[in-house]
C-alpha positions as CSV (number, residue, x, y, z in Angstrom):
1,M,96.1,-89.1,-41.5
2,A,98.0,-86.0,-42.0
3,D,101.5,-86.2,-42.9
4,P,103.0,-85.2,-38.9
5,T,105.9,-83.0,-40.4
6,H,103.6,-81.0,-41.9
7,T,100.9,-80.6,-39.1
8,I,100.6,-79.7,-35.5
9,H,97.9,-81.1,-33.3
10,V,95.6,-78.1,-31.6
11,D,93.9,-78.8,-28.3
12,V,91.5,-75.7,-27.3
13,V,90.2,-76.3,-23.6
14,S,87.6,-74.8,-22.1
15,A,86.6,-75.0,-18.1
16,E,84.0,-77.0,-19.3
17,E,84.9,-79.2,-22.4
18,S,87.2,-79.8,-25.2
19,V,86.2,-77.4,-27.9
20,F,88.6,-78.2,-30.4
21,S,91.3,-81.1,-31.0
22,G,92.7,-82.2,-34.4
23,E,95.5,-81.8,-36.6
24,A,96.0,-78.4,-38.3
25,R,98.6,-76.5,-40.2
26,F,98.6,-73.4,-38.5
27,V,97.3,-71.5,-35.8
28,A,96.8,-68.0,-34.9
29,L,95.9,-66.1,-31.9
30,P,96.1,-62.8,-29.7
31,G,99.1,-63.5,-27.4
32,E,100.1,-61.4,-24.7
33,S,102.5,-59.3,-26.8
34,G,100.7,-59.6,-29.9
35,E,99.3,-61.7,-32.7
36,L,101.1,-65.2,-32.6
37,G,101.4,-67.4,-35.7
38,I,102.1,-71.1,-35.2
39,Y,103.4,-73.4,-37.8
40,P,104.3,-77.0,-37.0
41,R,108.2,-77.4,-35.3
42,H,107.7,-73.9,-33.7
43,T,110.0,-73.1,-30.8
44,P,108.5,-74.0,-27.5
45,L,106.8,-71.4,-25.8
46,I,104.4,-70.7,-22.8
47,T,102.5,-67.0,-22.8
48,R,99.1,-65.8,-21.9
49,V,96.2,-65.4,-24.5
50,R,94.5,-62.3,-24.9
51,P,90.7,-62.5,-25.5
52,G,89.7,-62.9,-29.3
53,S,89.8,-65.1,-32.0
54,V,91.9,-68.7,-32.2
55,R,92.0,-69.3,-35.9
56,I,93.0,-72.8,-36.7
57,E,93.6,-74.0,-40.5
58,K,93.0,-77.5,-40.1
59,A,94.8,-80.3,-41.9
60,D,92.1,-81.1,-44.3
61,G,92.6,-77.5,-45.2
62,G,89.3,-76.3,-43.7
63,E,89.4,-73.4,-41.3
64,E,87.9,-73.4,-37.7
65,F,87.5,-70.6,-35.5
66,V,87.1,-70.5,-31.5
67,F,86.5,-67.4,-29.2
68,V,88.5,-67.7,-26.2
69,A,88.3,-65.3,-23.2
70,G,91.8,-65.0,-22.9
71,G,94.2,-68.1,-21.0
72,I,97.2,-69.8,-21.5
73,L,98.9,-71.2,-24.4
74,E,101.8,-73.8,-24.6
75,V,103.6,-74.6,-27.8
76,Q,105.1,-77.8,-28.4
77,P,107.1,-78.8,-31.7
78,N,104.2,-80.8,-32.5
79,R,101.6,-79.8,-30.2
80,V,99.4,-76.3,-29.4
81,T,97.0,-76.1,-26.2
82,V,95.3,-73.3,-25.6
83,L,93.6,-73.7,-21.8
84,S,91.0,-70.9,-21.6
85,D,88.2,-70.2,-19.1
86,T,85.8,-70.1,-21.4
87,A,85.7,-71.0,-24.9
88,I,83.4,-71.0,-27.9
89,R,83.2,-72.4,-31.3
90,G,82.7,-69.7,-34.2
91,K,79.5,-71.1,-34.9
92,D,78.1,-71.6,-31.3
93,L,78.5,-67.6,-30.7
94,D,75.4,-65.8,-30.0
95,E,75.5,-62.0,-30.9
96,E,71.8,-61.5,-28.8
97,K,73.6,-63.3,-25.6
98,A,77.0,-61.3,-26.2
99,G,74.9,-57.8,-26.6
100,Q,73.2,-59.2,-23.1
101,A,76.2,-59.4,-21.2
102,R,77.8,-56.0,-22.6
103,A,74.7,-54.5,-21.3
104,A,75.6,-56.1,-17.9
105,A,78.8,-55.6,-18.0
106,E,78.5,-51.3,-19.1
107,E,75.7,-51.6,-16.0
108,A,78.1,-52.8,-13.8
109,L,80.5,-50.1,-14.3
110,K,78.1,-47.4,-14.1
111,N,77.3,-49.0,-10.5
112,A,81.0,-49.5,-9.5
113,K,81.8,-48.6,-6.2
114,S,85.3,-49.7,-5.9
115,E,88.3,-49.9,-8.0
116,I,88.1,-53.4,-8.2
117,D,84.4,-53.3,-9.4
118,I,85.9,-50.8,-11.9
119,A,88.7,-52.9,-13.0
120,K,86.3,-56.0,-13.1
121,A,83.4,-54.4,-15.2
122,Q,86.5,-52.9,-17.3
123,S,87.7,-56.3,-18.3
124,E,84.6,-58.3,-18.6
125,L,83.8,-55.1,-21.6
126,A,86.9,-56.1,-23.3
127,V,86.2,-59.8,-23.2
128,M,83.0,-58.8,-25.2
129,A,84.3,-56.6,-27.5
130,A,86.6,-59.2,-28.3
131,Q,84.0,-61.2,-28.6
132,F,81.5,-59.1,-30.9
133,A,85.1,-58.9,-33.0
134,A,85.5,-62.4,-33.0
135,L,81.8,-63.1,-34.2
136,R,82.6,-60.5,-36.9
137,R,85.5,-62.2,-38.2
138,Y,83.3,-65.6,-38.2
139,R,80.9,-63.8,-40.1
140,E,83.2,-62.7,-42.8
141,K,84.8,-66.1,-43.3
142,K,81.6,-68.0,-43.9
């Protein structure tokens, strides 16, 4: 087992499943006010997470990438929890499905009848743009 003074337990959870659970040396993710980097013994924090990549530097030296479509981050000195409606492992990101979802969001934006419809379509487009960026980052690291 990894030395607990040099690692932090990380859980990334979607509405459907636990996407990642394990020990890490470092976690980076897009916080509400900018990119966050979290090491063991970090000051407690709760903030919103923007759509994008959660990069987990695992205790064994490997890296794990998880795309999240926004959510909530809770940091305790020995634990990081990311809660998101949608979380997808980097290896499971599908460019074709993401492209179809982006096309559907663009179509919804064109056909929007109200400010609420426009805001919803713009939000979906932002999530799709973040998913494509996460996919590119994941492929670059492979």
